[in-house]
N, C-alpha and C positions, 0 to 999 in steps of 0.2 A: 773837478774838470773832466768832462766826458769827451774823449778824443775818438771814440769808436765810430766807425764808418760802416754802413750797410750798403753794399753794392747791389743788393738784390739776390745775387747768387753766391756771395761770399762776404762774411763779416770780418772786418779788420780791427785790430786793437787800436790803431791810429792810422792817419791817412798817408803815411810815409813808407814807400817801398824802395828797396835797393834795385836800381835799374840793371837790366841785362847788359853784359859786356864790360861792366865796370866793377863788378863785385864777385868775379869768378863764379865758383859754384857755392859760395857762402862760406865754405870751410876756410878759405884764405883769410877771412876777416875775423875769425873766432878769437885770435889773440888780441884784437883791438876793440871789439865791441861785443856787447851782450845781444846776440841775434834775436833773443826773445823780446827785445824792446822795439823791434821794427814792426810795421804793419804787414810787411810781406817781403819776400825775396824772389826776384826774377833772375833765374840762373842764366849763365852764359849760354848763348845759342847752340842748339844741338841739331846736327844733321843725323841721318841714320847711321852712317859709318864715320870713323875718325876723319878729321879734315886738317891738313897742315896750315891752311891760311895762305896769305900772300907772302912773297919773298920780302926781306928787309931791304931798305929801311921802310918801316911801317908807321912811324909816328913823326909828326912835325908840329912844333909849337907855333901858335899864332897869337896875335894880339887878343888878349882876353879869351883865348880858346885853345883847343887842341884839334889837330887834324889827324885822324887815324885811318889806316888802311890795313887793319889786322886781317880782314878777309874771313871772319867768323871761324877762326881756328877752334877746334873742339875735339872731344874724345869719343863722340858718338853715343847713341842711346844705350847700347849694351853695357859699356864701361860705366856710364853714368848710373845706371840702375844697380850694377854690381858693386861699384867702388865708392860712389859718392853718396847716394841716398841712405845707405845704412849708417853713415856718419852724421847724417842730418836728423836721424830718428830721435825723437824725444823733444824736438823743438816745438814750441807752441805757435811759432810763426809760420804762416802758410808758404809753401814752396810752389812757385809758378814756373813752368818750363817754357823758355823761349824756343819756339819751333822753327826750323829752317828747312829749306829744300832747294835742290838744283832744278827740280821739276815739280809740278803740282802734285804728282803721284808720290814724290818723296815726302812732301809735307804730310800727306795722308798716312803714309807708312810710319813716319815718326810718331804721329798721334796714336795710330792703332797699336803700336808697340807699348807706348807709355800708358795707354788706357788701362792696362792690366795692373798698374802699380798704385795701390791705395794711398801712398805717401805724397801724392801730388794733388794740389788743390785746383789747378787749372792750367791752361795753356795761353801763351802770348804768341800769336802767329806773326812771325817776323817777315812781312812781305815788302819791307821798305829799306833794307840796308843798301847804302849807295857805294860801298867800297869792295864789292865782290866782283862785279863786271865793269868793263870799261864804260865810262860815261854814266855810271850809276844806274843802269837799267835794272828795274825791279817791277814786280807785279803791281805795286801800289801806285804806279804812275798812270794807270788806266782804270777807270770805274768798271769797265767790262771785265777785265782780268781779275780785278779785286773781287767782283761779285762771284765769278765762277770758282775762284780758288777758295774763298771763304765758304761758299756753299758746300764744296767738296770736303773741306776740313770740318765743317759743322756736322756733316753727315757721318764723318768718321769718329767724331769726338763724343765721349761719354762725360766729359768735364766741361766747365765753363770755358768759353773761347773769347779771349781779348785779341783784338786785331791792331797791330802797330803800324801806323801810317807814316808816309813820307811827306816832308815839307817841300819836296822838289816838284811841285805841281802848281798849275795856275788856279785850280779850283778845288781846294781841300774838302769843301762841303760835299761836292758830288761824289768823291771817293768814299767819304765817311758814310754817306747815305747808302751807297752801294753795299758797303760792308754790313750795315744795319739790316738792309733788306735781305741779304744773303743769310742772316741768322746770327751775326756777331752778338755776344752778350755785353761787350764793352769795346770802347775804342781807346787806344793809347797813342799819344802823339806829343812831341814830334820825335822822329828819328833824326839823324844828323843831316846837315846840309852839304850837298856836293861841293867840294872845294879842292884847291890845289895850292902848292907852295913851290917856289923856284929858288935854287942856289945860284946867285948871280956870278959867283966865281967860276963854276963849272958850266953854267947855263943849262943845267939839267933839272928835272923835277926833283924835289926833295923826298918824294915817295916813289918807290919802285913801281907802284901801280899807277903812277901819274896823279890820279884823283884819289881823294879820301873823303871822310865825313867830318865836318866841323861841328864840334860840341863846345860846351862851356858858356860862360856869361855872355859872350858875343851873340848867341842865338836866342837869348831869353825874350827879347821884344817880339821876335817873329813867332816863337812858340806860344807866347801869351795870346797874340792875335789869332792864331789858328785854333787854339783851344777854345777861345771865346766864340769864334765863328761856328765851330763844330758843336760845342755844348748847347748852343742856342738853337740848333737845327736838327738834332737827333734826340730820340727818346731814351736811348740807352746811356749808361754811365760813361763819362770820359775821364781818363787818367792822364794828367798833364806832366810833361817833362821838358827840359831844355834850359840849361843854365842855372838850375836851382842850386844856390850856394848857402843860403841862410833860411831861417824860418820865415822871414819876411818875404823872401822870394816865393816860397811855397804857398804862403797865404795869398799872394797875388793870383796864383793859379786857381786856388779854391774860390776866390771872390769872383773870378770870371766864369766859373761854372764847373771846374774839375771836381770830381768827387774824391779823388786821391791824387798823389803825385809820385813820381819816381825820381830818385836822386842818382845821377850818373857821374859825370866828370869830377864833381866835388870829392868823390871818394878817393881819387888819385892824389888830390892836394891834402886831404885830411881823412885818414881811414875811419875816423869816428864821425864823419859829417852827417850821415843819415840819422844816427841817434841824437846828435847835437841838434839837428833841425827839429826833431820831435820835441825836444826840451824847449827850444825857442818858440815853437808854436804854442806849447802849453803856457809858457810865461806870458806871451802876448795876450792870450785869451783870459788868463787870470787878471792881468792888468786892466783889460777892457771889460771885465766882468761878463765875458761870453761863457755861458755854462756848457754849451754843447758845440763842438766844432762844426756839426752839420748846419748850425744856425747861420754860419758865415758863407756857406756855399751858394754861389750864384747870386750874390747880393750887390753886384756892380750897379752903380747908380749912373744912368745916362739920361740927361735932360732931353726935352723934345727937340731942341735945335741940333744936338749931337746925333740923335736917333734919325733925323731926316737926312743926314749927310751920307 
């Protein structure tokens, strides 16, 4: 069974990557999974300098999901290169860095610093996190800002650039095409949905930041729809995520056109989820006599009546 995926700029052992923000820097999961069995690891988001994140409480459970307002807490690029990367050396699994910035210039500065390190396979430009600023403001809400920021990042980068988009928009395709036109090598989506929760006893928000990002099984139908829309309208690879808990979930994303998937919230429920999902994809393909996983990508069947709607 051939699970390898060729993104054009990076070859993956299989189509399953650990998503940023849910897998730490990879090291935290070493006691639970063989990291070399993953297609890739997208590490926790990095700003140039260390960042404390939002004040607690920062998590609230929801029906079939989790609302987080961590605020992209992180150690900064220097500590990452000095303390984390040396411990990841020797892995066959590609390490992708999720790049963050308070300003467009900070995104470019983070990329410029990390360009010098040969242990990194690529960047995922996080322009879509909804839990940093009030009301979820982020560059990915605007095609124009997306274009200018991606263009700046691409000019700074010596490595492949994946752009992570927000579902909190009315037209996801226009934002994705702006990223493609600006030079993105791939699109990843979706990031979390802007959400909130209320404590009815205190009548206060359950998150100190009021709003947070909803992830987990509740968002999967929205994520599938957006991945399908984008994959059918751009020429670059799409990496899908949002509520993937099982191998069958992951296969749905591949069928609608994603070339690979990222597994996020499932890692909190089951630390071995990403590797289990690889195994479940393999078992499905063997059962259905699918010899290459790439043969299933983009094979969604829509009849003429459905297509006209």
